[in-house]
N, C-alpha and C positions, 0 to 999 in steps of 0.2 A: 880265595876258593873257599865254597859252604855245600856244607854236609848236604849229601842227598837222599832227601826224605823216602823220595820211592823206593831208593837200592834200602836206603836202610831197612824201611818198615819192611820190603822183603822177605830179609834174611828173621824174622820173627814168624814160624808158622800163626800165634795170637792172634794175628792180626787179618785172616785169611779164613779162623775158626767161624766156622756159621753163628754158633752159641755165643758168640763176642759180639757180632755185627752190631751195631749201633753203641755198643758201649764203650765208653770212653773211661781210661784207666787212671785215676788219679792219686793212688796209692803203693805206689813205683819204693818208697822207704819201706814199706815194709816187705817187699818183695819183690824182683824184676818178673818183666814176663822173658822166656828162655830161649836165647838165639837158637836157630835149626843145627849150629855146627856143634853144638853142647849136645843137643836131643838125639842129635845122632851119632854120636861116641857112645852117648849113655846105651842105647839102643845097640849100637854094633859092641858093645862089651856086654849086656846084657846078653844077647843072643853068641855070642862067637867065643868070649874070654872066660867066662865066670867059672875060671876055676882058682886056685891059689896060684898069684902071680909068682914069675921067677926061676922056675923047673926048667927042664931043657924043650919039653914036648911043645909044638908050634901055637898051642892055644895059650901056655900058661906063660912062653917065654916075651909072646906078643901082646899078652896083658901085662907084660912088666915094662917094657918098653914103651907102652901107652901113659903108664904112667910118670916112668921117668921122662918122657915128653912132656908131661904135663908140669911136671916142675921146671923142667930146664926151661920152656919159653915162659911161664910166666915169670922167673924168675929173674929171663935176661929184660923183659918189659921193665917188671919194675926195678931196672938195674942193680941187682943186687948176685951174689954167688946162688949157682942151685942149692947148697948144703943150706943155705942161711934162713930155705923158707921151706915152713912147716906146714903140715895140711893136718886139719881138726875137726871133731865134729861142729862146731860153731865158735865165734869169737867167742862167743860167752865164759863157753868148757875153754879156752885156749888161755882167756884173762888167769879162772881160775888156778891153772896148771900153774904159769909164770910166778901168781902169788904166793902158791906155795915154795915155789925154788926163791923168791927172795925171802921169803919167811925163813927159810933156811939158813942163807947168805948173810943176812941182818944181824944186829945185836941190839939188845934193847938199848931206846935213847937214840937209837936213828930217825932218820924222816923221811916221809914221803909224802908229796904233793898231790891232792888229787882236785876234783873241780866240781862243781857245783853244776856245770853244764853238760857233762855226759852224761849218756846212757847208761844204765846203772851198770853194766856189765864191766866197763872201764872206770866204776869206781865201788862199787860195793867191796868186789872180791879184795879190794888193797885198803879196804876200813876196817874190815875186818883182822886186820893185821894190827890192829892198835890190841887188842884182845892179848898178844902176844909182847907187846912191850915196845911196839915201834909206835913212833910220835905220827901222826897221819894231819898234816896241814890241808887246808882248805881254801884256792885258791876260788874268790866267788865271782859272779858276776857283777853288774853292772846290773841293777834291780830293773830300773827302768827300759834299759835295751837287750841285757844279755849279755853285752860286751863279753870280752876277758881280756882285761890290762894286762901287756907285757909287762907295763913297769912296776905294776902291782905283784907280780911274781918276783920279779928282783929283787922287791923287798923281802922278801922270803927266805932267797936261796944263802944258805951257810952252808960250813962244812961240816952240818951231819944230816943234809938232804941226800938220799942214794938216785934216787928217784922222782922224778917229775912224770904225771900222767895227765893228758888231756885229749881232746876230738881234735881230727882235722877240720869236723865242722859237725856241730849240734845237729841232733836228728829232729829238734824243732825249733831254735832260732835259726840253724840254718848258715848262719855268719862262716864264712872261711879265715881260719884261724891261720897267722903266720908262721908255719909250723918251724920254718928253716931258724928264725928269726928267737922262737921260743927254745929250741934245739941250742941254740948258741950260746943263748946266756945259761943255760942249763948247764952244758958242758963247761962253761967257765968256770962253774961254781962247783963242779968236780960230782957232777949231777949226771946218770941215765935216764933218760928220755924214752916214753911209751906212748905212742899215737895211737887211738882208734879212728881209722879211714872209714868203718863202715859206710857213713852216713857222706861220705865224698867220692870214693872208690869208684862206685855207679855213673859217676859224670866226667870220670878218663882217670884210664891207670896211674896212680904217682910216678914219678921218679925219687923213688924211695934213696936211694944210694946222693941220687944230688940235693935231697931232705934234708938227709941227715941223720934221722933220730934213730935210737940203737933197737927200737922195734915198732912195728906199722903192723897192724891187721884189720883185714877188713872179710866181708861175707862174699862168695861165690852167689849164694842166691841171689844176693842183691844187686850183681854185675854179670845179670845175663848169663849162671852156668847153674850146676846144681848146689845141694844144701851142704856145703864144706865151710869151716872159717881158716882162712889161708892168713898166716903169722909170719911176717922176715922176724928174724931177731940174727942181730950182725954179730958176727965171729968172735969178737974182743970181751961179748957179755957173756953170748949161747956158749962159751968154753969156762966162762968164768962160774955161771948160775951151776948148783948139784944138779944132776942128772935128773929129772923125772920118770924116765923109761924105764926098761928092763936094764939091767946092770951090763946086759955085754951088748948092750944098745949106746953106753956112756961114750963109746969114740965117734959116733956119728950124731954127727950136729946137728940133722935134718930127722930124729928120733928121738933125740935128749929130752923134748918136752910133749912127744905123745903118749903116751901112757899104754892108750889102748889101739889095737890093731888099726890102719888106716880103713874109712871104707872105696875098697879098690875101685869099685865102678865108678864112684864119683869122683876121687881124685884124679884119674883118666880121663874123665871128661870134662876135667877144667883146660886141656887142653884146647878145646872148644871155643873158650873167651880168646885165646891166643889165635884160632881162625879167624875169628871176628874181629880183631882186630887188625890180622893181614887184610882180609878181605875189604876191609872199609882202606885200608890206606893203598892197596894198588886200584880199586874203584876210582878214588879221587885223585890219584899221583901216577896212575899208569905201571905202577909196581916199579919195580927198580932193585936199587941193590941199598939202601940205604940201612944203615945199622937198627939194631933191634929197638933200642931204645929212644934214636930219634923218631921211629916209626910210633912207638906207643906216644912219644910227644904230639907229633901232628895231629894221631886220631883223640889224645886226650885235648889238643886244640880246636879241632872239627867239634866235637862233641858240645865243649863249654862254651864255643862263639854261638854254635845253634840255640842252645839253653836258653844265655843271657838275651836272645832276640826275645825268645819265647816270655822269660819271666817277667822283663817289661810291660809287656801287656799286661798281667796279670798284677804288677804290682802297680801300674798306671791305673787300674780300674778297683784296685783296693785301696790303697794305700791314704786316701782323703774321705773316705767311709765313714760316718762317726756311729754306726753299729756295727762295729769289730773293731777290731786291735789286732794288728799286725805283729807278731813276735819277730824282732831281730829287724836286721836293716831293712830298708826297701829297696836302696841301689842293688840293681841286678847283678852287676859288677862284683861286691861282695859276699855275695850266699848265694850258695845254690838250692836250686828250686825245688825245697822240701819248704813249703809257707803254712807254720800254725797261726790257727785265727783263734783271740778269744771273742766266743759269738754271743756272749750272754744268757745263753739259754744250753741245755743241752746239747752238746755237739753230736754227740750220739742218735739225737732224733733228726737233726740236721742232717747229719751224714746218710739218713735212710731216707729222707726227703729228696735228695741229691739222687741218689739211685733211682727214685720214681722217674729222672730225667736221665737217667741212660750214664750216671758219673758213679763211677765205684769212689768213694775215699773212705776216711777211716774220721772216727772221735775216740777220745780217750786222752790216757797221760802217756802212751809209748815208752813206758818205762825212763822217763824223763822226770821224773817225782822231785826230785831235788831242785830242777831249773825253775818247774812251773810253780814251785814253792815261794822261790826266792821273787823271782816275778809277780807274784801277789793272783796266780792262777790255782785257782782251788782243783788241787790235784785229785777230787774225788768224781769230778765234773771233767776236766784235763780243758783241750782244743780241739777245734775240727782241722784235720791238719790234708793238706791237698799238695800232692809230691808227683815230680815226674820228670822225664830223662830225654835224651837228645831226641829220642823217636817219636816223643808227641808232638804230635802236628797242628798247622794252625786252627782246623777243624774243629780240634778237640777241646782248643781253647777256645774257642765260639763256644762251643757246647756247653762247656763249664762256665764261663762268663755271666750266659743266659739260664744256666740253673742256676747259679747264685743268685742274681736277681730274682729269681721268682721264689728263692725259700726263705732269703735271708729279710 
């Protein structure tokens, strides 16, 4: 079974938008196109439900039901209980709230492990806990490859470590880290695990329950949805951490780490991401009574298989060039289709030149300053980043490769 790209692209209004014709989108890691299911739900909420939810009158009652639907269905896809899923304004702010909770729970001298491979969102807030007497240990990448070696982590773990934070994959290195293996090592040492899934989830929603981390976070606006941060906090940890919400919400796991009121419309619109998963499953399998989690896994695999095929073409065209450096592995099966290139000149100018060929890409540090420094890349210059997803077709890959030959 292979992904039906014509069907996939029909789910995204951007591909039929006149102003975007001829434009090939290669900055998906900064934010994906939104699927029509999300757009339809958001429009409906703003036109029919834009009142305070959970009251008895229909507009309010239905608005609350749609918010609950989003939580229930996305939690089921992620393989966790509904109340273990929280919505917040962004992943960065979700991490910040969690860091405050850990700061209250931990004692001076206890330790947290962070990496220098992460986007700043899942490393900066944790590093600030050093100001409160928490020891911060840095699990460092290989400077040549950007690889995080689990064996190196194992040597850093001891009884004082309470939390290990790392990305499912880096937003510039792109290598997919072995979450289950790293989680098992950390749990064996008595530490909790926090995974930043922002750069992985766009390539297929993971079964967090099967992977095993205590915290898993990603951003809906990069997974075809609205601008929300989704955060799983498993029950054992969530009930242990101090409440960060209103005191009267302390007994509600899904509200303990949301200090502000949620964006009702965007939470409700997140159910459109589940609609999209269902649409792909039904189209490719003929529907049926598969459980929610296997549905998610089947769609995940369809997405990843398509991306690997497309990524191989890009890697084959780039890996042997002597005028650039590919950060991270060139084996398409080991990485997400987020490709950072050191091009020896201003990557922002190169991205601008690509725009003249109808290729939308980006240049800069992408909030990954630490890993760029570790790999010998000047962060003030940064890298050219080419990122795509399962909906990118062969014609767009062709357009990218021809444009790269023209501007590099």
